[in-house]
PLY file of the C-alpha trace (Angstrom):
ply
format ascii 1.0
element vertex 134
property float x
property float y
property float z
element edge 133
property int vertex1
property int vertex2
end_header
182.04 25.27 -97.91
185.46 25.95 -99.37
187.70 25.94 -96.33
188.29 24.10 -93.12
186.48 24.86 -89.88
188.02 27.26 -87.37
186.84 29.19 -84.30
185.97 32.84 -84.99
184.66 35.64 -82.81
181.00 36.62 -83.24
179.77 39.90 -81.72
176.03 40.06 -81.04
173.86 43.12 -81.59
174.02 43.74 -77.83
177.83 43.88 -77.96
178.64 40.53 -76.31
181.35 38.40 -77.92
181.21 34.64 -78.40
183.15 32.08 -80.41
181.59 30.21 -83.30
182.91 27.30 -85.31
182.56 28.23 -88.98
184.11 27.89 -92.42
187.44 29.71 -92.69
187.05 31.00 -96.26
183.61 32.44 -95.50
184.75 34.04 -92.24
187.82 35.67 -93.80
185.79 37.20 -96.64
185.69 41.00 -96.85
183.12 43.61 -97.80
183.64 46.23 -100.49
184.76 48.62 -97.74
187.43 46.14 -96.57
185.70 44.98 -93.38
186.25 41.31 -92.51
183.04 39.35 -91.88
184.34 37.60 -88.74
187.15 38.48 -86.34
189.73 35.81 -85.61
189.44 34.24 -82.18
192.09 36.07 -80.18
190.38 36.87 -76.87
190.82 34.08 -74.33
187.87 33.09 -72.18
185.02 33.68 -74.61
182.19 31.18 -74.39
180.89 29.13 -77.27
177.66 30.42 -78.75
174.57 28.33 -78.12
173.15 28.24 -81.63
169.64 27.28 -80.49
169.21 30.52 -78.55
170.58 32.87 -81.20
170.14 32.76 -84.97
173.27 34.32 -86.38
173.39 37.22 -88.83
173.56 35.75 -92.31
174.14 37.16 -95.79
173.24 35.22 -98.92
175.26 36.00 -102.04
175.73 34.89 -105.65
179.05 34.62 -107.47
179.40 37.38 -110.09
181.29 35.06 -112.47
178.90 32.11 -112.08
175.31 32.91 -111.08
174.67 29.23 -110.28
177.10 29.42 -107.35
175.44 30.69 -104.19
176.93 31.00 -100.71
175.75 31.77 -97.21
178.08 33.92 -95.11
177.83 34.26 -91.32
178.58 37.88 -90.41
179.97 38.25 -86.89
181.07 41.85 -87.39
178.09 44.22 -86.85
179.77 47.00 -88.88
180.25 44.68 -91.86
176.61 43.57 -91.63
175.43 47.21 -91.58
177.44 47.89 -94.75
176.05 44.82 -96.53
172.45 45.42 -95.41
172.32 48.85 -97.12
171.81 47.17 -100.48
174.12 46.65 -103.40
176.78 45.12 -101.18
179.56 42.89 -102.44
181.78 40.35 -100.72
185.23 39.25 -101.85
185.91 35.64 -100.86
188.01 32.71 -101.93
186.23 30.54 -104.46
185.94 26.81 -103.94
189.30 25.04 -104.11
190.40 23.70 -107.46
191.50 20.10 -108.05
194.30 18.85 -105.83
193.11 20.85 -102.80
194.91 24.06 -103.83
193.62 27.46 -102.87
190.83 28.92 -104.95
190.70 32.26 -106.71
189.23 35.36 -105.07
185.74 35.99 -106.41
183.25 38.81 -106.03
179.87 37.79 -104.60
176.82 40.03 -104.91
174.51 40.11 -101.89
171.03 38.84 -102.71
169.48 38.72 -99.22
170.32 39.46 -95.60
168.93 37.95 -92.38
169.39 39.89 -89.15
170.27 38.31 -85.83
167.36 36.75 -83.97
167.48 35.96 -80.28
165.03 34.09 -78.09
164.58 36.06 -74.90
163.00 34.98 -71.64
159.27 35.70 -71.61
158.15 38.85 -69.85
156.67 38.25 -66.41
153.20 39.70 -66.14
152.05 38.12 -62.89
152.53 40.22 -59.77
154.02 38.60 -56.70
151.31 37.58 -54.24
153.56 37.88 -51.23
152.35 34.55 -49.83
154.91 32.32 -48.21
154.00 28.66 -47.69
0 1
1 2
2 3
3 4
4 5
5 6
6 7
7 8
8 9
9 10
10 11
11 12
12 13
13 14
14 15
15 16
16 17
17 18
18 19
19 20
20 21
21 22
22 23
23 24
24 25
25 26
26 27
27 28
28 29
29 30
30 31
31 32
32 33
33 34
34 35
35 36
36 37
37 38
38 39
39 40
40 41
41 42
42 43
43 44
44 45
45 46
46 47
47 48
48 49
49 50
50 51
51 52
52 53
53 54
54 55
55 56
56 57
57 58
58 59
59 60
60 61
61 62
62 63
63 64
64 65
65 66
66 67
67 68
68 69
69 70
70 71
71 72
72 73
73 74
74 75
75 76
76 77
77 78
78 79
79 80
80 81
81 82
82 83
83 84
84 85
85 86
86 87
87 88
88 89
89 90
90 91
91 92
92 93
93 94
94 95
95 96
96 97
97 98
98 99
99 100
100 101
101 102
102 103
103 104
104 105
105 106
106 107
107 108
108 109
109 110
110 111
111 112
112 113
113 114
114 115
115 116
116 117
117 118
118 119
119 120
120 121
121 122
122 123
123 124
124 125
125 126
126 127
127 128
128 129
129 130
130 131
131 132
132 133
């Protein structure tokens, strides 16, 4: 996207914290209420998130100034996701950098769709133990 990749903290729906490598400008974006989408990685010892097991919370948004510009934001902060999922949410994020690699301008993005976190769990065991020992 617009920024370089950094490690950020992602908190799952169950309250566990992991680190995720994601775009800096998307992660530092804020909701209308001022909540940051991702927390900076400050807690030592967190494990990296295995992306195949968990599909991250995602918000899709369109730039208010240019409807042809669409972005996908990973939302590692459950409180920020709850605010955006209510409907009518907006995100303030840095626009794509201008020529020469300089910083972009802050833009307002209107949320068009949200995708909740999805996790693959171990299948439930339905077979009773037979008690046989071979």
